[in-house]
Backbone as numpy.savetxt, mean C-alpha at the origin, in Angstrom:
# Nx Ny Nz CAx CAy CAz Cx Cy Cz
-16.02 -41.05 28.31 -16.83 -39.86 28.31 -15.97 -38.60 28.31
-14.82 -38.64 28.95 -13.96 -37.46 28.94 -13.45 -37.16 27.53
-13.25 -38.19 26.72 -12.81 -37.95 25.34 -13.88 -37.22 24.54
-15.14 -37.55 24.78 -16.23 -36.88 24.08 -16.29 -35.40 24.45
-16.06 -35.08 25.70 -16.09 -33.68 26.13 -14.97 -32.88 25.48
-13.80 -33.47 25.39 -12.68 -32.77 24.75 -12.99 -32.48 23.28
-13.57 -33.43 22.60 -13.91 -33.23 21.20 -14.95 -32.12 21.05
-15.92 -32.10 21.94 -16.96 -31.08 21.88 -16.37 -29.69 22.06
-15.42 -29.54 22.97 -14.79 -28.24 23.20 -14.01 -27.79 21.96
-13.38 -28.71 21.28 -12.61 -28.36 20.09 -13.52 -27.90 18.96
-14.70 -28.46 18.89 -15.62 -28.07 17.83 -16.03 -26.62 17.98
-16.29 -26.16 19.18 -16.79 -24.81 19.40 -15.69 -23.79 19.65
-14.46 -24.25 19.68 -13.34 -23.33 19.93 -13.08 -22.51 18.66
-12.85 -21.22 18.84 -12.56 -20.36 17.68 -11.10 -20.51 17.29
-10.73 -19.86 16.19 -9.35 -19.93 15.71 -8.37 -19.28 16.66
-7.14 -19.51 16.42 -6.10 -18.95 17.27 -5.98 -17.45 17.03
-5.69 -16.67 18.07 -5.58 -15.22 17.89 -4.43 -14.83 16.97
-3.34 -15.60 16.95 -2.23 -15.26 16.07 -2.61 -15.44 14.61
-3.50 -16.38 14.34 -3.95 -16.58 12.96 -4.77 -15.38 12.49
-5.63 -14.88 13.33 -6.42 -13.70 13.00 -5.51 -12.50 12.80
-4.50 -12.35 13.64 -3.56 -11.23 13.51 -2.78 -11.34 12.20
-2.38 -12.53 11.82 -1.66 -12.71 10.55 -2.54 -12.40 9.36
-3.80 -12.77 9.42 -4.72 -12.47 8.32 -4.91 -10.97 8.20
-5.10 -10.28 9.32 -5.25 -8.82 9.30 -3.98 -8.17 8.77
-2.83 -8.63 9.21 -1.56 -8.09 8.73 -1.40 -8.32 7.23
-1.75 -9.49 6.75 -1.64 -9.79 5.32 -2.57 -8.90 4.50
-3.77 -8.66 4.98 -4.71 -7.79 4.28 -4.16 -6.36 4.24
-3.58 -5.90 5.33 -3.02 -4.54 5.35 -1.83 -4.41 4.41
-0.98 -5.43 4.35 0.17 -5.40 3.45 -0.29 -5.40 1.99
-1.26 -6.23 1.67 -1.78 -6.27 0.30 -2.42 -4.93 -0.07
-3.16 -4.33 0.86 -3.78 -3.03 0.59 -2.71 -1.96 0.38
-1.65 -1.96 1.18 -0.58 -0.98 1.03 0.14 -1.15 -0.30
0.37 -2.38 -0.71 1.03 -2.64 -2.00 0.14 -2.17 -3.15
-1.14 -2.43 -3.08 -2.05 -1.99 -4.13 -2.15 -0.47 -4.21
-2.18 0.20 -3.07 -2.21 1.66 -3.06 -0.92 2.22 -3.65
0.22 1.66 -3.24 1.51 2.11 -3.77 1.58 1.89 -5.28
1.13 0.73 -5.75 1.15 0.43 -7.17 0.23 1.39 -7.93
-0.90 1.73 -7.36 -1.81 2.69 -7.99 -1.20 4.07 -8.10
-0.48 4.49 -7.07 0.18 5.80 -7.10 1.28 5.81 -8.15
2.08 4.77 -8.18 3.17 4.69 -9.17 2.59 4.65 -10.58
1.53 3.91 -10.79 0.92 3.80 -12.12 0.32 5.13 -12.56
-0.25 5.88 -11.63 -0.86 7.15 -12.01 0.17 8.24 -12.26
1.34 8.15 -11.64 2.39 9.16 -11.84 3.41 8.73 -12.89
3.17 7.63 -13.57 4.13 7.11 -14.54 4.43 8.10 -15.66
3.42 8.86 -16.08 3.64 9.80 -17.18 4.44 11.03 -16.76
4.63 11.23 -15.47 5.39 12.38 -14.98 6.84 12.03 -14.63
7.24 10.79 -14.79 8.61 10.37 -14.48 9.51 10.73 -15.65
10.61 11.42 -15.35 11.55 11.86 -16.37 12.91 11.24 -16.06
13.47 10.57 -17.05 14.78 9.94 -16.90 15.84 10.89 -17.48
16.83 11.25 -16.66 17.91 12.12 -17.11 19.24 11.44 -16.81
20.34 12.12 -17.22 21.67 11.59 -16.91 21.95 11.61 -15.41
21.32 12.54 -14.70 21.51 12.66 -13.25 20.70 11.62 -12.47
19.72 11.04 -13.10 18.88 10.06 -12.42 17.44 10.22 -12.83
16.56 9.79 -11.97 15.13 9.83 -12.24 14.52 10.99 -11.47
13.68 11.78 -12.17 12.99 12.90 -11.52 11.49 12.74 -11.73
10.75 13.29 -10.81 9.30 13.30 -10.91 8.88 14.74 -11.14
8.41 15.04 -12.34 7.99 16.40 -12.69 6.47 16.43 -12.80
5.86 16.85 -11.70 4.41 16.95 -11.64 4.03 18.40 -11.89
3.17 18.68 -12.88 2.87 20.07 -13.25 2.30 20.91 -12.10
1.43 20.36 -11.29 0.82 21.17 -10.25 1.73 21.39 -9.05
2.88 20.73 -9.00 3.84 20.96 -7.93 4.97 21.90 -8.36
5.01 22.26 -9.64 6.04 23.15 -10.15 5.76 24.57 -9.68
6.83 25.31 -9.38 6.67 26.71 -9.02 6.51 27.53 -10.29
5.57 28.42 -10.25 5.36 29.28 -11.40 6.27 30.49 -11.27
7.00 30.77 -12.33 7.87 31.94 -12.33 7.29 32.98 -13.27
7.34 34.21 -12.82 6.82 35.29 -13.65 7.95 35.76 -14.56
7.64 35.85 -15.83 8.63 36.35 -16.78 8.26 37.77 -17.17
9.21 38.65 -17.06 8.99 40.04 -17.40 9.68 40.30 -18.74
8.94 40.76 -19.68 9.48 41.07 -21.00 9.80 42.55 -21.04
11.05 42.86 -21.25 11.45 44.27 -21.33 11.41 44.72 -22.79
10.84 45.90 -23.01 10.78 46.42 -24.37 11.64 47.62 -24.54
């Protein structure tokens, strides 16, 4: 009879807390990778390769300079 009770407890026992934590961590890592990939994919057209290295030239982050034309 004691064996039956042990089996019954195992049936109703929930998963291990470390397993739940690993699943949550894995979901967060996958979400972070997808967000990073989306950002890189959306900024791909603004990446400029030069002899000095790679630059990111985003139009709305550029400083506007006023040019004065002297006559």
